[in-house]
N, C-alpha and C positions, 0 to 999 in steps of 0.2 A: 703728034698736036692730039688729035683725037686719043694715044693711050693718055697723054698727060692729065688732058681737061675729066678724063674717067677716073684717074686716079685722084684728081682733084677733088672731085665730085663725091667720089666713096669717103675721101678724108672728112669733107664737111660732115657728110650723113654721120657716122662714126660722132663724131664731135657734138653733133644736136642730139643722137640716142642718149649717149653720155652724160647729157645736160640735161636731159629729160628723167632719165633711171636716177640722177642726184635730186634732183626738185621732187619726184614721188617720195623715194626715200627720206628725204627730208620732213616732207608735210606728214608721211604716214607717224617719223618718229615724235612731229611735235604735237600731233594729234592725240597720241595715245599716251604718253608720258611728260608731262611739262614739268614733271620735280625728278629727273633724270631715270625714269623707268621707262623701256622701251618693249613695243610690242612691232615688230618687223619680219620680212623674209627677204633675202638676196640670196642672189646662185651666180657663182663665178664671177666675184668682183673682185678689185684689189683692195689693200689694205690702206692705201693712198685714200682712194674714196671714202672707204665708213670712217677712215680719221676725220675727212674734211665734214661728215655728218654730224659728227660728235662734236666737235669743235663749235659747228654752228648751233649747235641748239644745248650748249653747256658753256661752265666759263673752263673747261679743260682744254689744256695745250699739248700738242706734241713733240718730241723731240725726238728725230730719226735720223738715219744715213740712207739717204736716196737708194745706195748699191744694196745693202740691205731689202728696201721693199721690193726693190727691184727682179731681186734673187726669189722672194716668198711665192708661191704657189696664190692661184685663187682661193677666196674663201666664199664659202656657203653658210649661212647661219640663217634659223627658223629659231628668233627669240619669240619670249611669250612674257610678259611681266618679269626681265630681267634689269640688271644692276648693270651700269658701266664694266664691273670689274669680268662679272657672268660672260658679259659678252665680249669681252678682248679675250678671256682664256677660249672661249669658242674660235674666235677668230683667228689665234696664236696657234691654236693646235697642227702639230706637223709642218710646221711654218722653220721650226729652229729658232724662231724669235722669240724674246722674253721681254716681260715689260716691268716698271715699278712705277708706282704712284706715291707722288711727294706734293703734298698738299692739291695744287691745280694744275701741276705737272705729269704728263707722263710720259716717262723717257723711254724708248724701245733700244734692244740692242741684241746684236746676235751670240746666242748661247756657244760655249765655249767647249769642244770636246774632252778637251784637258781638265775642265773644271766639274766634277762629280757635284751633282745635288744632292741635301740629305731631305728626304721625303719623309715627314711623321703621320701619324693617324691613326684610325680605331677601325676594328670590324664588328658589329654586331649583326643581330639577325633582326627578320620583321618584328619582333617583339621590343627590340632595344636592347637586350641582351646581348655582354660580350661575346664574343667567340673565340674561342683560345685554341692554339694551335694551325688556324689557320696560312695557308701558305700563299707570302707575296712574293710574288718573281718579276722581272724586270723582263720583258716579253723579246723571243728573240736573245738571251741572252743567259749566263751559267748564275746572275745574282738574284738572289732570292733570300725569305727570311721566312720568319712565324712569328704570328701574333702571340705575345703573353695571355696570362690567366684574365687579365683586365682586358683583352683585346685590343691592346695596344700593338702599334710595330714602328719601326723605324728602317729604313733602307735607303742604302746610296745609288742614286743613276747615275750612270757615266753618262760622260757628256751632257749630263742636265735634262735631258729629252729620251721620250721613249713610253712605253704602255704600261702600266702596272697589272699583273692578271693575279685575283683572288679566288682561291680554290679551297673546299673543304669536302669532304664527302659528306654526301646529305644534304647540298645546297647547290644552287646554282651557280655555276661560273660566272666572274664580272670581270669586265676588262674597263679600265679608266687611264685617259689618257694624262701623262705628265703636264701640268701649264704650269705657269709662273706659281700659282699659289703651293707654297710650303707644305699644306696639310692637305691629305685626303683622306676622308671619313668613308666609307662604305658600309651600304647593307645589303646583306646577301639572303635570296629568295630560298624556302626550301624547294628541293626539287620538285617538279611536276609532279600533283594529285596522281593517286593511282587511277582512278576515276579517268585521267586522261591518258593514262596509257592505251598505246594502241597494241590491239594482242590479234594475232592468225589462229581465226576460226571457221573451219570450211575452206571454202573457195573464195573466201574474204576477209579484209581487215575490220576489226573496231574495238572502237575506246570500252573500258568495262563499265562505263556506264551505260552502255548502250546495250549490253547481253542479258538474256533472259536466261544463259543458261550455267550451267555447273564445269567450269572449265578451271584450269591451273596453272599458272606460267611460272615458269624456270630462266629467270635469263642468265648469259653467261659469267654474270660475277657470280650466282648463284650455284650454279653449276660447278665451281669451283670446291677445292677440298681434297675427297678421295681421287688420286691419281689412278686412273684406270682408262684401257682405250677400247671399253664398254661403257655406253649410256647408262645403261639399267645400274650398275654398282653407283654412278655419279648421281642418279634420280633418290635413291634408296632413303627412304626418313624422311622426304621433301615436299612429299605431295599427299595430302590423306585421300584413303581409297584407293591408292596406287602400292600396290605389295609387292617388294621384289627381294627373292631369295637368291644366294647365291648356291648353285648348283656345285663348286666348287674351288679352292684358291688356287688351280693350276692355271699358269698364265694363258691369256687368250679364250678362255672359255664363256660362253656368255649365262647370264643370268636370266632367271624365270621372272616374267614379269604378267600380270594380273590385275586390271582393272573391275573393283569391286566384283569380286566374285567371280566363280569359274559358274558356266551358265552350259557347260555341255558338257554330254556323256562321248560321244562318238569323232566330236571332232574337234578342231584344235583351239587353244581358247586366246591365244597372242591375239594382244591387241593392232590395229592395222598402222601401220608405220606410213606416215606422208613426209617427203621432204620438200622443201620450196616449194608448197601446195602442188605438188604431185604424187599420186600414189606410188608407194615404192620408193627406192633408190638408198642411195646412203651418205653420210658424212663422217668427215674425223670429228671426234669431240673438241677439240679446239676451235676448228671451224665454226661451231655452232655459236648462232646470237643467239637465238632462244628456241626454248621447249613450251608445249602447251599441250595440255592431255584433257580431252575432252571425255567426260564423263556420263554424262545422260543425253538423253533422246534429242533433246532441241540444238545442242551442240553437234552430236555424230549422224543426227536425220542425214543431213545431203551427202553422204557414205553410205547409205542405205545398205545393201546385202552384206559389205563387209565390215560393219561399224558394230557388230551386236559385245565384243569385245573391249569396245573404247576405241580411241583415236590420239595417236602420240604424233602431235605435229613438230617438225624439225624446221626453223628457218635459219639456212644459213649466212655468212656474215659479208655485206657489201662494201663497195668501195663509196666514199663521197666525195663531190666535188673541191678540190682543194690542195693543198701542198702534197705530193706524195709522203706517204708514212711507210718507214720499214720495222718493221717491228720484231722481234726475237721472243721466244719464250723459250726456257730450258729446265729441266728437273732431271736432276741424280740424286740416288738413293741405294739403299740395300733392304733386304727382307728378312725377317727371321721364323722360322717355321715353326706354328704354334699347335700344340694339342689339346689348349683347352686344360680340363681336366684329368683328361686320360693319361695315365703314364703307364709304361711298360715294365717287368719286371727285369732286374739282371739275374747273373747266372747264379748266385748265391740265394737271390730271395727264390727263384724258380727251383732251386735245389730244395728248398726248406719247404715250398709249395707241396714239391713231388712227393718229397717223402712223407708230409702227413698224410697225402692220399695214398701211398704205399703202406704206410702202416695202418691206416683203418682198414684197407682192406684185409691185410693180411690177418688182422685182427678178427674180421668177419670170418676168413677161412676156416682161420684155428677152430673160433668159437661153434661153425658148422662142420666141424672134424674131418676137414677135408683129407687126407692121405697125402696130398702133395704138398703138406704143409707141416707137417707132423716131424718132429726131429729135428726141424731147422729154426735156428734165430731169427728174431728179426734184421740184425744186423746183416747177419749172412744172406739173408733175405735180400736185404735193400740194395748190397754191396752187388749181387747179381744180377738185377733188373732194373739200379740205378747205380753206377759205381761214382764213387766219389772222384773218382780220377777227371768227372765232366766239370768238375769246378777250375779246373787247369785252364780252361777257354773261357771266357767272357768278353763275347762279340759284341758291341752294341751296335746293334744294326741301325736305331735311328739316327745315333751320331753318323753313320757312317755312309747311309742313304738319302742323305740331306747335306744342306750347303748352306753358307749364306747368298742368297737370292739377288740380283742386282737390276737396277731400273735406271733406264738411259732413255728420256722422252726430248724428243726438239721438234720447234718448229720456228720458220722463216716464213716471213708474208710480206707483201708489199699491197698498200691499196692507197686509192686518190682518185684524181681524174681533172677533170677539167670541167666547165660547165654544162657539157652535152655528154661528156662519155667517162664514164666510174667503171673501175677495176678492181677488184680483190683478187690476188695469187696468195698464193700457199704452198710451201712441203711439208712434210711432216715423217718424222722418226720414231718410230717405239721401238724399244729393245728389251724384253725382261727375260732373266732367268730365274726360273722355279728355285724354289727353295726345294723341292724333289730332286734329285741329282739327274733325273733326263728329262726334266721340263723347261720348256721354253716357248717365246712367242717372238717374234719380229715383225715388224708391219713397215710398208711406208708406200705415204700416199701424196696425192697433190689436189689442189684443186683450183681451177680458174673461173672467177666469174666476171663478166662485162655487161655493162648496158649501155647502150646509145641512144640517144634522142636523135633519131632522123629528121625530127622535124617537130612543130610543136605539137603535134597531133600522132605521131609514131612514134616507139619506143621499141628498139629491138634487145632483149637479152639472150647471150649464151653463157650456160654454164658447163664445164666438164671436171669431171672428179676421177679419180682411181685410187683405188689402191693394190697392192701386191702383199702374200698375207705368208710368213711361213711358220709351221707346226708341227714338231714331232708328237709321234705317236706311241702309245701303251701297245706293245706287241701281244704281251701274253695276257689273258683271260682269266677269270678265276683268282685261287690262291696264289695264283704263280706271277701274277704281276708285281710290280714293281711298289705299289700302293699297299699293297695285301704282306709284301714280303717287309715292309718297315713295320707292321705289327706281329706277325706270328712266327717269322724267322727264329730260330731257337740260339740263344744267346751261345751253348754250346758248340753251334757251327760255323766254322771259321769261313771266311770268304777265299782266302788264299790256302796254296799248299805249304808244306812247312817252311820252304825257304821264301813264304812272304810276298812274293811276287806274283808268282803264276798262279793264275785264278782259278779255285776249284771246281771240279766238273760233279754236281750231284748225280749223273746218270751215268757216270762211269762204271763199270764192272768194278766189284768189292769195294763200293761207296758207302764211305762210314756216315754219310749225312744222315742224322736223326729227324730233321722238320720235314713233317708232311709233305709241303709243298718242296718239291725236289727241284727248284729253283734257285740259282745265285745271278743277281745281276751283275756281278763283276765278272760273270765268266757269260752270260747271254751276251752283255753289252757288245763285245768283239764279234758275235755272229749274227749280226742284224743290222739293217736300218729301216729305217718307219716313217716317212716325213709324205704330211700333204702342205699343199701349196693352195693358196687362194688367189684368184686374181678376178677384179670386179671394175668395172668402166661402164662410166653413164655421161649423158651427154645431152644435155636439155636446149632448144631454139624456144623462145617464146616473142610471140609478136603482138604489142598494145595498139589500138587504133583509138585514138577518142575521136567518137562521132560526132557528137554533140558535148555540149555542157553538161548534158545528163545524160548521155548515154556514152559506154565505151566496148568495146569488143576486145577480145585476147583469146591467142590459139595458142597453149601450150604442149611441147611435143618431146618426148623422153626416148632415147633409144638406151638399152641396158646389153650390158653381155656380164656373165659372168663365168668363170672355171674352177673346177676341182681338181687338181692331179694327186691324186695318192698313188704312190710308189712303197710296196713294201719287199724287202729283198731278205731271206732267212737261208742261212748256207748250212750246205749239209752238215756241221755239227749243231746246228741249234735244235734243242727238245722239240720242237714241234715239225722239225722239216729234216730228219733223220731216216725217217724209212721213205722220203722221197726225194734223198739227196740232193736237198735243196729245192725250196722254192720261191719264186716272183710275182709278185701281183702288182699289174699297173690299171688303174682303175680312172677313168677321165667322165668328169660329168659337165657339160656346157650348157648355158642357160642363155636365151636370145629375146629380148622382149622389146612390146615397141607400144606406148600409150600415148593417146592424145587426149586432151580435154580442151573443149574450147566454151567460152563463155559470153553473155550477151549481158552487161553490169549497166541496172539504171537506177537511177538515181532522181528524185524532185523535191521541192519543197514549195509548200504553198502556205505562206504565213507562218503559223504553229504546227502545219503537219506536213511530216517529213518521211517520207517515203521510198525506197529503192525495192531492189529486185535482182535476182539472178537467174538467167536460163541456160541450161549446160547439156552439154553433149558429150561423152566421153565413150574412147573404144582402148581396150586392153587384148592384147595379145603375148603368149608366153609360148617359148617352144624348147623343150629339154632334151637333150639327148645323153645317153648313158651308155658307155662302152668300158668291159672289165674282161683281162685275159688273164688266166694263170698258166706258168709253165713248171715244170720239174726237171729235177737232174741237173741243174747250174752249176756251172765248173766254178772254182773258187776264183775269186776276183774279177768276174764281170757281173755286171749289174742290168743288162740290155734282156729287156724280153727277148728277142732274138737268140739270145746264147742259152735259152731253155734249152734241153736235150727232146723233151717231150711235153707236148701239149696237158693242160690239167681240165681246163675248162673255158668256153668262153660264152659272154654274155652281154646283153645289151638292148638298149628299148628307145623310142621316140615318144616324147609324149607334147602333146598339143593343147594350150587352153584358153579360153577368149572370154571375155566380157563386154557388154556392149552396155549403156545407159542414160538416160534422160532425166533430167532432174531441172528441178525452179525452185527458186526461195524469194518470199516476201518479207520484207520488213517494214513495220510503221511505227511511228512513235510522235505523241501528240505534246508539245510544249518541253519536250526531253524531259517527259514524264511518267507519260503511260506508254510502254514499249511491247509491241505485239509481232511475233517470229511467227511463218508456217514455212514447212518444205514437204515436196515431194519428188518421191525419187523411184523411178522403175528401173528396171535390172534384167539383164537376161545372160544367163552364163551357161557353158558347154558343159561344165559340171554334174548339173541337173537332166534328170529324168524329159524325155519327149514332153510329157503331158503335163509337167510345169519347170518349163524352161524359165518363164519371167516370174518376178518376183516384185509385188510396188511397197513401198514403205514411206510410212509420212511422221511427222513433228510437228508439234504445236507450242508456243512458248509465249510466257507473258509476264512481265515485271512492271513496278509500279517504286519509283522513286518518294517515296515518302517524304525524304530530306527535304525535298524540293516544294512541298507545301507550304501555303501560306500559313498554316497555324502550327507549322514546326519552323519558321523561317528565323522566327527571335530565339530561338534557341543556340547559343552561341557555343555551347560545350560540345552539339552534333554536328558531324562533318557529313555522315552519309547515313541513311535509312533506306533499306531496299529491303522488298519482298520481290521475289519472282517463283514461277511453277511454270512447270512443263511435260509433256507425255509424248510419249511417239514410241515407232516400233521400227527396227531395225531385222538384219540377218547377217546370219553368221555364215559364209561360206569355206571357210577353209578344211574343205575335205578332200580325199583324194581325190585323184582324176579317177573317169569312167566307170564311178560305183554304180551307178546308173544300169551302164549294160553287162549283157552276158559277157564272159569272157572265154577264153580256151589256154590252155597250157599245152605247148609242144613238147615232147622230150621223144627218146629212146625208148623211155620205159612204156608210151602210150602208142607205141609202133606196132607193127606187125611183119615179119617177115622181114627183118633188118630194116626198114622203111619206120623212119620218126613217122610219128602222128599226133594228134592232139585229142583232148578229153576237156569236157566244161569245167569251168573251173568256179564262175560264179554266175548267180541266174539272175538275168536282167529285172528291173525295177523301176519303169518308165515315171511311176511317180514319185519318185524321190526327188524332193524339193528342199529349198532353205529352213533352216533354222530360224526361229524369229524370235526376238527379243522385245518385251513391252516394257518400257521403262517409264516409270513417273516420279517426278522430283519437287520437292518443296525446299527451297534456299530463302537464308536471310542473312543481309551482310548490315554491318553495325560499325560504323567508325564514331569514336569521341576524342574530344579534347585534343584533336593532331596528332594523339601518342597511341592510341587504342584501335586493332579492328579485327572485329569477331565473322568468322565466315561460317553458317551452319548449313548443311544439306540431308535433308532425309530422304531417302530414293527405297523403292521398290523395282525390283526389275524381275520378269518374269518370262522364263524361257521355255518356250513350247517346240512340238515338232522337230525334236532333240533326235539327232541321229543315234541308232541302236540295232545292233546284230541279232533279229530275231530268230529264234528254232526254227526251222521246219521239220516238217513230218519226212522220216527215211524214204518215204517212197517216192518224193523229189527228187532222192538222188545229191541233195544238196544238205549241208548239217544247218544252214542259216541264210537270212537276207538282210542287207541292211535296210531299214523303214525310220519313216519320221513319228516314231513313237511317244517317245519319253518328254519330261517338262519337268524344269527345277527353278528357284523363286531364290533371289540372294535379295535381303532387305536390310538396310543400315543406316548408319551416320557416320557422316564425315564432318569434323571440325577443326576448323584453321583459327588459331590466333596469334597476332603478330603485335607487338609492343614496344615502343622506345620509352625504354624504362628511366634514360638521362641522357642529358643536351648537355653540351656546353665542353669545355675542356675535356670530359672525358663521354665519351657518348657509349649508352649500353642498349641493344636491340634483342629482342626474344620472339622467336618463331616458334611456335608450339602446333603438332596436330596429330589427330587422332581417328582411326576406322576403326567403327562396331560392326562387323558382317553377320549375318547369319544366313547360313545355307540350310534350303531344305528340299529335298527332292519331293516333287508334287505326283509325278505319274509315270508308270512305266509298264511296259508293255504286260497285261493282265495282272498288274501289280505282280510280277514276280521278282524278285531279287535277281541282279546282274552279281557275279563274283568276278573283282576287276583287278583281282590279282594282288601280289605286296601284301597278302593276309589281311584282306579289305573286303568289303559287301558294302553295295550299293543298294539300300532298301524305302520304300518311300515311308514319307514321315522322319525321316534322318538326314542329315547333314551328307555332300555328297563324297567326302571323304571319310569312312566309317570302318574301324577296326574289326575285325571280325577273328578271334581265334580263343583258345582255350584261357580261361580267365584263373589268374595266379591266386592262390588262398593262402600262401606262405610257408611256412615250416613245421612239422609237426613235432610240439615241443618237448614227444616224449621219445619219440624214433628218429629224427632228424630228416624225416624223409621229406619229399615234396608235396604239397599240396595242390588241388586245383578245385573248381564248383562244378558240381554237377547236378542236372538237373534231372529231374525223376518226375513220370506220371504217376498214379495212384496204384499200376502193379508193381513199379519202382522199376519201370524201364528207363533208359536214356532219353533224355529230350537236347535238342538243339537249338538254337535262338532263330535259325533261318526257317524253323517247324514250328515254334510256339514261342509265345510271351507269357504264358500262365502256367509255370511248373505247378505239381502238387505238392510236390520236395523239394527243397533246396540244399544240398548237402557236398559233401567234399570226399577227394580222394586220392591215394597216391598211385596209383596206377592211371599212365598220362593217358591211354585209349580210352578208358573208361569215364575220362573228362567230357564236358560238353563244351561245344562252341558256340562262342557267345557274340553279341556286340556288346564291344568293350568300351570305344570311347571314341569321339571326333578329333580327326587330326589339326582341326581350322581351330585358329589361335581366338580368344575373346574379343580380342582387341590388338593395333597394330599402331604403330604413329612414329613420331620424330621431333628431336627438339634441337633447336639452332641459338646459340647464344652468339652476337657478335658484339666486340669490344673495341673502342678507338679513341687512342691516347695522342695527340699531334701527328705523329707520322706512324703508328703504331697502330697494327690492327691485329686482335686476335680473333680466332673464329673457333667454337666447339659445337661439334656435330655428334647428336647421339642419337641411336635408332631403339627400337625396344617393341616385345610381342609377349603378348600373355595367355596364357592357356594353353598353348599350343603342344601337342604332343608329335612322338617321333617312335618308331619301333626301331629301337638301337638292336637289330638282327646280328650286326657284327659281335657283341658279346655272348652269342650262343658258342660261339669259340673260343673267346679270350675272356671268358668267364664262366667256364663250364663245369664246375665242379671236379674236373678231374676227368673228365668226357675226351678230353683231348691232350695227351699228354704231348706228342707230336707238335702243339702250337705252344710259344710263349703265351702267358696270362698276364690281364691287367691287375695293377696295383690296385688291391681294393679301396673305395672311397672310406673315408675316415667313418662315415656313421654306418656301416656296414657290419653284419656282425655274425661271423660261421659258429652252426649249431657244431659244439664239443661233447655235450654229457646231457642226460634228461633235464628237463625243466628248463634248459636253455629257450630265451625269447630272440630268436634268429632272424636273419633277412636272407640269409644264404643256408641250403641244407648240407649236412655232413660231408665232407670232403672226400671222396672214395676214387680211388684210379679205377677207370674204366668209366666213370659216371655214377648220379646216383637215381636210378629209376626215371630216368630220362630229362632229370632235371632242367636239362638245356635245350629242350625242345622248345619249339614255337610257342609261347604265350604271352599271355600280358604283361610276364614279369619282366619284360625286356622294353616293355611301354614307358618311355620315362616324360615327363613332364619338361618341356625344351623352352619354355618362359627365360627370356633374356632382358638385358637393359646393356648395350654397347655403347661404350664410347667409339663413335667410328672415326672420327677426325679430330686432332687439336691441330691448327695451321698461324701462324706468327709472321706478319707480313711487314717490313718496314720500307716506306717510300722516303727515296732519298732526296732529301730536298733541294737539293745547290742541283743545277744541271748547266751543261756543257753549250754550247750555239750547236754543237751536232747531236745533241742528244736532248731529246724534249722528254722522256720520263723514264726511273729508271725505279726498280723495286726489286727486295730480295725477300726470299721465302724461306721458313723451315716448318716443316710438316711434319705428323705422323698417322697414319693408317692403322684401322684397329687395335686402337692402345689397351685398349681391356672389357673384358665380357664379365658380366656379373650375372651367373647362372648355377642353378643345383643339376643340370644335366651333365651326366658322366661322362660323355664324349667329347671329342676335339672340339665341336662347333655345334651351338644349336639351330644355328639359320640355315635350315635346310630347306629345300621345294615341298612347299606343303601339299603341293598335288601327287607327290609321291614319295611320301615322309619313312623312307625306310634307310636306315646304313647298313649293308650286309657287308659279308667279307671278301666280296668279289673285288677283284682291282679297279673294275669303274665304277664302284658302289662303296668300298671303303672310304671312309672322309678323308678328304685332301681340303684341309681346312685354310679359309682365308689367311694371309699370312699377315705379319705387321710390317709394315713400312717406314722407313726414317728417310726424309728426303729435302734435297734444299734445291730452291730453287731460285732461277733470274729472267725477271721480264724487264726488256728495254725496248724504248720506240723511239726512232733517229727521223 
């Protein structure tokens, strides 16, 4: 009885509660809308109760099936100033029911799955303009269509219910449920303003509007285009002030990266890389979500001693709560070798070229009445020194040593998660065979990012990634290397014996090999192997604790391991190991590292005052181990170091490095208009002397959002006007370990009586300290009409206390000592322009950037020049990279001899530019050793930059990326051998450019001296003759993407791509490619410097998401 009475009581209570709810709802409806307009909120109520309210307050009556309403879910409505039809649409959403209004009767019926409904509508932007090419899809199905030029669409919805998804590039995705209405018009909003974009800077994230510093952000979409495993290649031309040059077209080679000019003489100049908020690390390009480049002190200040060369922050992808997504990205294609304007002679051309050289030599000897040339005709003489039979062989070494390269790149990724746990897991494969026959690169990697909310206050994050790379090497150096053989091997030499199968050995007794380089790749390749394997593994653990609403703490920790395994085997028949009866080298380098970064983040708001800050501590430890062993007398067929019959050498070392840091930053803004930031960091490093182990660095920045001021509020055309400025100091710790310490070398040469001993190798310098960069930056940002944006930055970076090897007196027993004495200044302008030129059915966007940088050496030790190698010299008052050599003065029009510039004093004695800048006389000479060595030209460009155009029409997207440089100069030293005026008859020669003229008779105005076998007065020696203007404009990439509009239930996205890299280069440079490393702007004959130009790639790709 008790149970029954309780049940009765509960039942009565529910009835009373329902009646009260009905009365309250009726009162709200009646009081607010006497004319069928309603304002009310209900939560989790039945449709039947909603109908009763409407019937009581209107003339409408409902006809429905009780069973249909019983199956319908409870409804929740928050209505304000809405009519009956709109309220019913909200109430019927996801119920499977529909309605029709017939006069005062509303008929409710269940929607039948077998009866699709046709929905029509129009898609417009927030200005009311039609959006053509917008995709309209039924969510969760393969049904989709696109809007026409007027923005209209028509789509059949299976079963008559579902959700329509509206998407178009540049606008926010919008979802609308299919209701009883047959018309759904939508307005799409443009994507979130750039000002609201959150970027990673320093140890925190900020929106662009909060920045008082010079930064550039490249997201994953903008990274696409150039296909490479190297991030530098993908960034080239996309960030002003970031100068990237390709060191080689060889697969797997790194690029050279410089941010706003080099500010060091004896230390490294590469920027600091930060991956996922922690210094160091690595990431596959396909795993990258965004790249942020920090350029001024306000941005880099928190990285203190390591940030003088700029900072590149990489943020990898992470999972998001919701459905698990499986994505695949694949690229396939091939590569073609490129030689630019450089063409080598074939057998007939070379024969004609050398015949001319021998004829001029013959005529000169006859004119000199040389008895060896008396009584012999030129034809007889020519046949004796240059037999015509040589033309029977015409080997095209360029074709034989190259091939069509291939590229395969694949990634499979999974991402998703629940409300508390998010994950991203990926696997990557990259395989490229180079166009030069012995080159390739393979890489396999993985990444797993896992984030878990332990509670509302604690979040734990794990990241692990690894790569395994395989890279074959060039064994031979100098002119014997494959890349050098490509240019200089003689077309009269055949790579095979007469049988056409057996490789020809140029070193065999009685060899008839004509080329100076006694090396034939097709013989060598059977007698060596040379391979490098790189292994990299990183693991991160981050714990974040939300201590209060305004304070949080995080600790980030990374363990890193990297290893390099190099093995080279040369058997007893290889040219480099014949005397050793075979040689094997095994070298292992292992590096273990640990870094911990601990941050206390604070943020507080009082009215219009907003204050935030960071307190941090960091410790970094690196240990490197190196071991090398070399053995000789290796039996054929064996490849283990233990198989060597006798040892040749053993080497090894262990190096340890430590950094310890304490830092803080304060951010303040008032009313989101006035922003201020300041940072302070103290770093200690084991790399520096005991007297200067710690350094302190600071930065200050401010910005003013003028567009938020009341006097500009009525300017509808103005979207953004912002002024910012910053100043600060950063350091450069990219120096070798132990430079501050006195060191010894142990060897048997220093021994006594058969025992090994040690001798001093370096004198200690306990005062060795950081190189310091003082950077000032003023920036202006302007955006107008919702279409155009300009970013302008002017900077001045003064680097001082630069590391320099200072000569010491001979009495010290040392030739020099590393000291902090130099200073270099880089001053310039960065400009970045973006515009939306066309919108609507056809969309066109443009991004243009340019950097103008001027380098100047401000101070050197005692003002003395530094001979920096590569025929360059560092001098106060000049740019850091400046050519110093003999100045070419052309060709003597009467004699055909070469001419160089000669400086003389009042007495006619020779002067050189290193000793004087005020000659009494300037004349010319045809004697090479009597010419002056002079400062010729800066290697640096006047300006560099990039241009990108993106076009979209419906589901097609076209992107064109171009890069350029103007005013840069390159010493094309390779021409000394292949454009040698007859000095190198055992080298093939290049085909002359169209505007080159060879001297033939008195009075000729020529670019090239008379061609004489053996050379013409050393005309091919080092001089400015071979310095060329390497300005260029490159079409770097053209990419076409088609997004398939129709999707299946199991496929949410599918796009197809076709692209071409290195499409075209416009340049006057006579070599293969003008885009060289401007910190070493020299192309010489050696195998490791002869230019392997970037290749042209033709690729197709597919991206799918499941």
